[in-house]
C-alpha angles and dihedrals in degrees: 000000000000120000136150123237087243090059093049099049097073093040093061094028092238132171106233119220110172147079106255117048092164092064111133119238119203101160139040121212138183096170116086091191096061116113087210093075109113142161090280094051121108107213118205111207098215120195122208139160091273105031146031118205091201088076090070101046094095092052092048092051089055088051092054104263109142108176126068139172106209140162089219136006111249117240118287094002102099110118094021096091144359110283124193103195117205136164095244123017095199091054088049091053091049092046095053090047093050091048092047091049090054090062090069127070112196135108115288124192113210117197129194138154139112098281141012099034097126095042093050090047092052094044093049089051090053094045097046102034095092088065106030141045097232133202112195140168109279112238107327099328095155105128134101087274100031096055096056091045089052095049093048087066092071118114138178096272095059117099102173132039129200115187132167125214124204127185135181102190145004127302094030104096096062089064092051093046091057090052101043097034091191121204093190121039130204120191109193102189143298111251139154099281111125092002088148090070094061135058093224143342092271092060090049093050093050091050094049092049092058087081090068102050093117105027122127089222140005117214114205147139104272106257127166094208093055093041089056089065095041121106111242087229091069113088114218134205105197140187132196144171092206111029114071090197091071117109091239122033117202130191113191121199117189117214117180106298093345136073129208121205127204108204126199116187123158104307094343123100118172144141133244129190124205130185094237135085104178117107096237093055091046092055093043090051093050092052090053093046091051090051089055091049091050091050090054102252115161121243095251092056091045092050093048097047098040090052088061096057115129139193110280118229106208097178138083104224129203114209137173113254134199122278097022097308133139117218121207105198115209093140100145104060138051117176131127098249095050091045088064090052093047093050091051089050090050090055093048094050106031114131096185130048091229111082127192125189120202105194134175130206110298119232137199096014092143087227132110109262094248092049092045096055091041088058091045088052090052090051092050093049094047090050091051095235109183099201136017125200106195118199121189136055095260100046090043090061088060096048092123089068092064129072118251092350130185114191132202128179093219143012089249092058091049092050090051089056099037096100090060094051114083118229112180140129093007144103113245123201110200112197124165144148113261099254091058088068095219089170084083089059091049090052092052095048098038121099109250115237134150121290099259111098138176108220114207118202107215091189088059092051090051091048093050092046091052091045091060092039088059089062093058133085111253092251096049113109124219132221116192122205115232097164122132092035089308091308089309095310099105124282108224100038093050091045090051091053090049089051088053088053089049098233113180102236142007120215126212131173102224137024095248090061090054093045090053089054092050091049088052091055101259108149101176117118107275123201118205106212101189105031118174117217090240089063097053095098092050090047090055093045093054096041094244120152119233127217108228116206107161142043089239092053093045092049091051093049094046090052092054091042090054093047090052091044092233121182119215095333107186118252132170122223116218118207123199107225098164111314088094094204107101133348148075115294125214093264090056094055099091092051089048091051092048092054094047099040110112092351109145098182093078138031124208099235095177144357117216146170136184130239117228101196108020090131095053112069091190085075094049092126091055092051093047088050089053091051091048092051091047090054091050097046098040092047090053091051092049093048096046095044094037093229137134105208129167111275123206137167107148123104125187096290090041091057090060101034104036107032091155088071099057091119109171100322142011131208116231115200131151093005089072088061094054102263127122133169089218115082094210093048091047089063090059095052125081125232110254108182128047117183110209137179138160139245108263097185141354123208134168119227127194128240109286095026119120139222129219137341118346093010088263091159120051118180117241091192138011100300133194111220125198119200114211123195100235128093146151092300085064092051104268110138116239086224088067090069133075095060097310095104139029143201126222121242121174089350091302130111115250110192116228108241127199124001123326105249128213094264106012147027134203129228135192108244098165092126097038124088099223140139139211110280092031121138122266126194114210096179139341126104088349119052092019123204087244090058093046092049092051092049092048096044094242139096131271090247090067093049092050100042092046094068105112121239088235084075106090116238115219115192120201143173122209 
C-alpha cells in the first residue's frame, strides 16, 4: 500500500497535528519493537487491557518514525512528528483497512468457525495458487488487529483473497466483516473454543454468521441448528455425510493412515484419496474440495490436487542447532507477509548477534519480481541480517541485492555444499516454500537429541505475562523469575522473550544462572536471589545485582566493593517478615543501617521480602501482618538512609490476592508459566509447556504375562503395550507408574502400566488405534501439571523443574 498522510486523515476522521501532511506511507505498524519501522511507517498506538502503544512513541521518534495515529499526544512530543489524533486507534486501523479493501474488486473467501480456519486457508491457497495470485492472512492473523493488518497487504496484482476471522465474544464479527468483505464464505464448524465469551451456542452461531451477511454463497456442512439461525437471503452450498439433501454427499472410508472419499455431486460421482485419517483433517479436506466444486473445477483436477495435501505447520519453532547455533524453523512457507513476521520473531528470539537468513523463492507477492526482491532487500537490511543464503533460480538472480549472499539454484545444490559453509555462533532463520523441502536443511543443521521434547508456547507466555500486567497499576514495575531454567521451561529463550516485552527485572537463584543469561546476550537487570559469597566477584564482573540478606554477606560484599573501588553498585536488601528463610530481622536493622550509612561503594536498589502464604486465604491475617511489618521495616531503612529504592513483596499469588501491596514492583513466577493455585484464575491462563514423546514399539501380551521390573503389571486379558522413550531420568516420577498416571495418545488416555523405568515407560493402548512412531503427550493441557501434582501429592513446581535438560526444548509461536 502507498498512501499519503493527507489521504488518510479524512478516512479515519483524524485531527492532524504535524508539519508534513504529504508524507508518504508505505507500511502500517503496531509493534514498537520491529526493526522494520521507518520514516514511511504509520504507527498505530493501540491501547488494550494489558498495553498502551502511546508509551513507545518517544522511542520510535528517536528511531526515525515520523507518523503516528494516537488518541492523545504523549507529553512533550507535540511538534516532533506527525500526529493523527482519533478517538479510538483500533477503530481507526480497522476503518483504514475496510476502506482500502473497498478499492479492490476480486473474489474473497472469508473463513470462520471454531477450528480448522488456518489449515483450510493454507490448503485453499495451495489448491488454488496455480490459477490465482492470492493474498491471504499470514499465519493465523484472524483477530481484531490481525485481520486489518492482513487486508492491508493487498496490492493491484492480487486477484483472489483468502482471509480467516476469529472471534472470542459478541459484537466482534461485524468489524471483521466490514474489513474482509467476503464474497464466498466458509464455515468450518461450531465447537467449544471460546465458549466463555458467549451465553450459549445460539449466541455464538449468530455472531459467527455475521461474517457472511453479503456473500454470494456460504459453504458449510449441512446442519439444521446452524440453518435455523441463517438468513434466508444467504445462498448455501452444503455438504454432508448423513443428509442426502446436501448439495454434495460425501462417504469417507478410513484405511490405515489414509482416507478415501466417494463424492456425489449432481451427475458426478468420483473418488478422492487423502493421506490423513483423523476426523479434523477429513472435515477440512471436504470443505476445500467443496470450494473447488463451487468454483467449477473438474473432477480430475480436484483428485490430483487434493491428493497432494500435506500437514500444515502453523508455528515458528526455535530449536538448538549444531555448533552453538539457534535454528528458527519456518520451513513450509515463503511469502512476503509472513517473511515480515518471521524476521520480527528472529529479532525477538535471537541468541547470537550474527543472523543468517536461508530464504527460497517467494511466491504470490502480487508484486513485480524486481519490486518484490527490492522490498525483500529492504527488509533484510532493516533487520540487520549478516548473511543471506538464497535458494531458487529467481531469488538467486537477485543475489546482489542482499548482503553477504550465497546463492544456489536448488535445495539439492545447497545441501551438496553445506559442509563447506560454516554455521556457528549465530541464529539461523530457515524460511522456504513447501516444494523446496527446507525441512531437510533443518534436519541437517539441528542438534540431534532423543525424540522426547518439551514444547514451549511463546504466545502463551506472552498472554500470561500480559494477564498479570493487567492487574497492576501503570507505574508498577515487574520482575519475572527465570530461575531453575525458567521453572524447567528453558532459561535463555524465555528471558529473550521477556526482554522483548521490556520487563524491568529478571530474577535468578544463583550467580551461574545470571552469568549464563549475560553470556547469551541478555542485558536486562538481573537480580541474584541466593548469592554465595564466593560468587560476589563474578556477580560484579557480569553486572548482576545481588540480594543481600545477612550482616555477614553484606560485610563480605562491601569488602570486595571497596577493593574494586566500585561506585554505587546496585544491591537488594532482603527483609525477613515471617518466612524465616533468608533476610534481615528487625533486631538486625540498626547494624544494617550502620554498615550502609554514607557508604558510596553500593546503592540500595530495592528492598524486598517474601510472602509465605499469599496463596492460602485462610492465612490472610498472617500475610497482612507480613505486609505491615514490611512497611514498618522498609520505611525505617528508607528514612535512616535517606533513600527511595524500589520496594517489592508480592509473588504470583500476591499479585492476585493482595493488590494493595504492589508497592513499586512485583515478582511474577509460576503464573508466567500457566499455573495458578486459584481455579478461576487458572481458566484465564494459557498452557505453556507440553511434554511430548513417541511410541517406540508396540507389542501384544497374553493374559497372565507381565510388563516391566518386578512384574508389577500382569495382564488380565490380551493387552497391547506401547513403550515410550521417557523415564525417571527425564523427570517422570516413578510414583506416576503402576496405573496411577496416564499418557494421551490420539486424544485418549493410555494408563501407564508397570514401573516407570529410567529411560522409558509402558502404557496400555489396547483400546487405542495407534502405531509405532505415533505422538504421545505426557503432560500439557491434559493431563495438566496441576492434575499430576495433585495425584502425586506434590506441587506443580516440582513436576516442571524435574524435567531433565536432556529433554530438548522446542520453542514456538503460533
